[in-house]
C-alpha positions as semicolon CSV with decimal commas, in nm:
position;residue;x (nm);y (nm);z (nm)
1;X;-1,009;0,382;-1,395
2;X;-0,698;0,284;-1,205
3;X;-0,580;0,353;-0,851
4;X;-0,338;0,251;-0,583
5;X;-0,422;0,179;-0,219
6;X;-0,167;0,216;0,058
7;X;-0,260;0,047;0,385
8;X;-0,094;0,172;0,706
9;X;-0,077;-0,003;1,044
10;X;-0,239;0,201;1,321
11;X;-0,099;0,003;1,612
12;X;0,250;0,143;1,551
13;X;0,135;0,501;1,615
14;X;0,403;0,636;1,382
15;X;0,492;1,007;1,396
16;X;0,344;1,197;1,098
17;X;0,676;1,240;0,921
18;X;0,769;0,874;0,957
19;X;0,423;0,770;0,838
20;X;0,451;0,996;0,530
21;X;0,786;0,844;0,437
22;X;0,657;0,487;0,476
23;X;0,358;0,566;0,251
24;X;0,594;0,716;-0,008
25;X;0,813;0,404;0,006
26;X;0,510;0,181;-0,051
27;X;0,375;0,380;-0,344
28;X;0,711;0,406;-0,517
29;X;0,810;0,044;-0,458
30;X;0,476;-0,080;-0,595
31;X;0,523;0,120;-0,915
32;X;0,886;0,011;-0,960
33;X;0,802;-0,357;-0,909
34;X;0,483;-0,356;-1,120
35;X;0,507;-0,619;-1,394
36;X;0,260;-0,446;-1,630
37;X;0,406;-0,109;-1,727
38;X;0,101;-0,040;-1,947
39;X;-0,118;-0,035;-1,635
40;X;0,127;0,200;-1,466
41;X;0,119;0,436;-1,765
42;X;-0,264;0,434;-1,778
43;X;-0,275;0,505;-1,404
44;X;-0,031;0,793;-1,441
45;X;-0,225;0,943;-1,736
46;X;-0,541;0,935;-1,521
47;X;-0,369;1,134;-1,246
48;X;-0,206;0,853;-1,042
49;X;-0,497;0,823;-0,796
50;X;-0,396;0,698;-0,450
51;X;-0,581;0,636;-0,126
52;X;-0,416;0,592;0,212
53;X;-0,612;0,366;0,444
54;X;-0,573;0,252;0,801
55;X;-0,565;-0,102;0,932
56;X;-0,539;-0,221;1,290
57;X;-0,227;-0,437;1,292
58;X;0,031;-0,644;1,105
59;X;-0,185;-0,958;1,091
60;X;-0,473;-0,772;0,923
61;X;-0,235;-0,593;0,684
62;X;-0,077;-0,919;0,569
63;X;-0,420;-1,077;0,525
64;X;-0,529;-0,792;0,291
65;X;-0,208;-0,804;0,091
66;X;-0,237;-1,183;0,053
67;X;-0,600;-1,153;-0,058
68;X;-0,494;-0,902;-0,323
69;X;-0,211;-1,129;-0,438
70;X;-0,449;-1,424;-0,474
71;X;-0,655;-1,235;-0,732
72;X;-0,344;-1,125;-0,920
73;X;-0,309;-0,766;-0,805
74;X;0,029;-0,597;-0,773
75;X;0,136;-0,576;-0,406
76;X;0,428;-0,478;-0,185
77;X;0,494;-0,488;0,188
78;X;0,725;-0,230;0,342
79;X;0,964;-0,328;0,622
80;X;1,138;-0,045;0,800
81;X;1,518;-0,027;0,815
82;X;1,496;0,054;1,187
83;X;1,714;0,362;1,181
84;X;1,475;0,588;1,373
85;X;1,165;0,506;1,579
86;X;1,087;0,136;1,524
87;X;1,291;-0,186;1,521
88;X;1,452;-0,310;1,198
89;X;1,225;-0,529;0,986
90;X;0,898;-0,392;1,127
91;X;0,620;-0,411;0,868
92;X;0,474;-0,061;0,852
93;X;0,247;-0,061;0,549
94;X;0,164;-0,220;0,217
95;X;0,047;-0,113;-0,125
96;X;-0,197;-0,265;-0,370
97;X;-0,183;-0,155;-0,731
98;X;-0,187;0,047;-0,933
99;X;-0,458;-0,169;-1,083
100;X;-0,822;-0,144;-1,182
101;X;-1,012;0,051;-0,919
102;X;-1,298;-0,198;-0,889
103;X;-1,056;-0,485;-0,816
104;X;-0,874;-0,288;-0,547
105;X;-1,205;-0,177;-0,395
106;X;-1,303;-0,541;-0,347
107;X;-1,006;-0,577;-0,111
108;X;-1,018;-0,244;0,076
109;X;-1,376;-0,113;0,055
110;X;-1,438;-0,148;0,430
111;X;-1,121;0,031;0,540
112;X;-1,128;0,396;0,652
113;X;-0,918;0,676;0,508
114;X;-0,621;0,777;0,717
């Protein structure tokens, strides 16, 4: 089974609409940049499972993304353009996967659902 995890910073206290858009950016960007299109296709055939998780701050988010990178998982970090509620370049969220569910779970198993 395959899935994607999107990790969202809680310290920014983003409005719901802004948060939804940032999560969408992360999911889409991770799929577009994925190097293994066969994994993406398997994930899509299985229903494109996603989980959205919360993390305390930028430092913790970057640490999770780097841990995922070290084991070879697909990752992206989203930086906001700064056109609405936060300054340009603010890291809002990141995505891991799509990849094998058990590998992603090793990185995010202790995080809570948003």
